C-alpha positions in Angstrom: 7.9 17.8 -7.5 7.4 14.1 -5.7 5.7 11.5 -7.7 2.9 9.2 -6.5 2.0 5.8 -7.3 -0.4 3.2 -6.4 0.2 -0.2 -5.2 -2.4 -3.4 -4.9 -2.5 -5.0 -1.4 -4.2 -8.3 -1.5 -6.9 -9.8 0.1 -4.4 -12.2 1.9 -2.5 -9.0 2.8 -5.7 -6.9 4.0 -6.6 -10.2 6.1 -2.7 -10.1 8.0 -3.7 -6.2 8.9 -6.9 -6.9 10.2 -5.7 -9.9 12.6 -2.6 -8.8 13.3 -4.9 -5.6 15.0 -3.1 -3.0 12.1 -6.4 -1.5 11.9 -6.0 2.3 12.5 -2.2 2.1 13.3 0.6 4.2 11.2 2.6 1.5 8.5 6.4 2.3 9.4 7.5 0.4 6.7 6.5 -2.0 3.2 8.7 -4.1 1.6 9.7 -4.0 -1.9 11.0 -7.2 -4.2 13.2 -8.1 -7.0 10.8 -11.3 -7.7 6.8 -10.9 -9.1 5.3 -12.2 -5.1 6.1 -8.7 -4.2 5.9 -5.0 -6.2 9.2 -3.7 -7.1 9.1 0.0 -5.8 12.2 0.6 -7.6 10.7 3.8 -9.1 10.2 5.5 -6.0 12.9 7.7 -3.9 12.0 9.7 -0.5 9.0 12.0 -0.3 7.1 9.9 -3.2 3.8 9.2 -1.9 2.2 5.7 -2.2 -1.6 4.8 -2.3 -2.0 1.3 -1.2 -5.2 0.5 -2.5 -7.4 -2.6 -2.0 -10.2 -4.2 -4.2 -13.3 -5.8 -2.1 -16.7 -7.1 -4.1 -15.9 -4.5 -7.0 -15.4 -1.5 -5.0 -11.6 -0.4 -4.6 -11.1 1.3 -1.4 -7.7 3.6 -0.3 -6.1 1.6 2.8 -3.2 3.6 3.4 -1.1 6.8 1.9 2.5 6.3 2.9 5.2 9.0 2.0 8.3 7.2 1.1 11.7 8.1 3.8 14.2 5.9 2.3 14.8 2.7 0.9 17.5 1.3 3.0 18.1 -1.0 5.5 18.4 0.7 8.9 19.7 0.0 12.3 15.7 -0.8 12.9 15.6 -3.5 10.5 18.2 -5.5 12.4 21.1 -7.8 11.2 20.5 -10.1 7.8 19.2 -13.5 8.8 22.0 -16.5 9.5 19.9 -19.1 7.7 16.8 -19.2 5.6 14.7 -20.3 8.6 15.2 -16.7 10.3 13.1 -13.7 9.7 13.9 -11.5 6.7 13.7 -8.4 8.7 13.4 -9.4 12.5 12.9 -5.5 13.2 9.5 -5.1 11.6 8.0 -8.1 12.6 4.5 -6.0 13.2 4.5 -5.4 9.6 5.8 -8.3 7.7 2.4 -8.9 6.4 3.5 -6.4 4.0 6.0 -8.4 2.3 8.8 -9.5 5.0 8.8 -13.3 3.8 8.5 -12.5 -0.1 11.4 -13.6 -2.5 14.2 -10.9 -1.9 11.9 -8.2 0.1 13.7 -5.1 0.9 12.6 -2.6 3.7 10.6 1.0 2.3 10.7 2.9 5.3 7.3 5.0 5.2 5.1 7.4 7.0 2.1 6.1 6.3 -1.9 7.2 7.3 -3.9 4.7 9.7 -4.9 1.8 7.7 -8.6 1.5 7.0 -10.7 -0.4 4.8 -13.8 2.4 5.0 -12.3 5.0 2.5 -14.1 3.8 -0.8 -12.6 5.6 -4.2 -15.9 7.2 -5.9 -16.6 5.6 -9.1 -16.1 9.0 -11.2 -12.9 9.3 -9.9 -12.1 5.7 -10.2 -12.9 5.9 -14.3 -10.7 9.1 -14.4 -7.6 7.8 -12.7 -4.7 7.7 -14.8 -1.0 6.5 -14.7 2.2 7.0 -16.8 5.3 4.9 -17.8 9.0 6.2 -17.8 8.2 7.0 -21.7 5.3 9.3 -20.6 2.3 7.3 -21.9 -0.6 7.5 -20.3 -3.4 4.8 -19.3 -6.4 4.1 -17.7 -7.9 1.6 -15.6 -9.0 -0.9 -17.6 -12.5 -2.9 -16.6 -14.3 -0.5 -14.7 -18.3 -0.6 -15.3 -20.5 1.4 -13.9 -18.2 3.0 -11.5 -17.2 -0.5 -10.0 -13.8 -2.4 -11.2 -15.2 -5.8 -12.3 -11.1 -6.6 -12.8 -8.3 -5.9 -10.4 -5.6 -6.7 -13.2 -4.4 -3.4 -14.0 -4.2 -2.6 -10.3 -1.6 -5.3 -10.1 1.9 -3.9 -9.0 3.4 -0.2 -8.4 2.5 2.6 -10.7 3.2 5.6 -11.0 0.2 8.6 -11.4 -0.2 11.2 -12.9 -0.2 14.2 -11.3 -3.3 15.2 -12.1 -4.8 11.9 -10.4 -2.4 11.7 -7.4 -3.9 15.4 -6.6 -7.8 13.7 -6.7 -6.5 11.1 -4.6 -4.4 13.7 -2.0 -7.9 15.3 -2.1 -10.2 12.2 -1.3 -8.2 11.4 1.3 -7.3 14.6 2.7 -10.8 15.3 2.4 -12.2 11.8 4.1 -13.5 11.8 7.8 -10.6 10.5 10.3 -9.7 7.4 10.2 -11.3 4.5 12.7 -9.4 4.6 16.2 -7.5 1.1 16.7 -9.9 -1.3 18.7 -9.6 -2.7 21.8 -8.6 -5.8 22.3 -11.3 -8.2 23.3 -10.4 -9.5 26.8 -11.8 -12.8 28.1 -14.2 -12.4 31.2 -13.9 -14.3 34.2 
């Protein structure tokens, strides 16, 4: 049975997604890193799901659910850079804000749901979410007060959800209204 994970996308990442016109689009790649500047997706395998979360004003939002397709650099990634000034993964510039410039960035090809910022995790679900480590120990989310997340530190990283919490997040995403359509670009009037 596939596993499910969470990854926290920062304000900078989410701002870049908005400014890059990626709202309503499906991510095709994310990036894993060997340095603390990027979460390491090393525990993920093809078929696993990853829930990209964002915290804004003490509310947690599901930005996208991504199914991992592969963790290899493919032809779509193009050739590795010749110098440090070249883009790390030139074939995925559209999604570079997801960590392409991070130290030791490696592509993780995904099939994601459309990027959105309007799907909050209800407070009761948030308080009950649990994760498990390699040894099978479980933990909950710290700093949840009255259904609001006061500090996001326990979400930072790449963590395996328990099957029960994965099912609850899947139900939330599957039961949500369709993601808003990608907004049309504004053109200047002449």
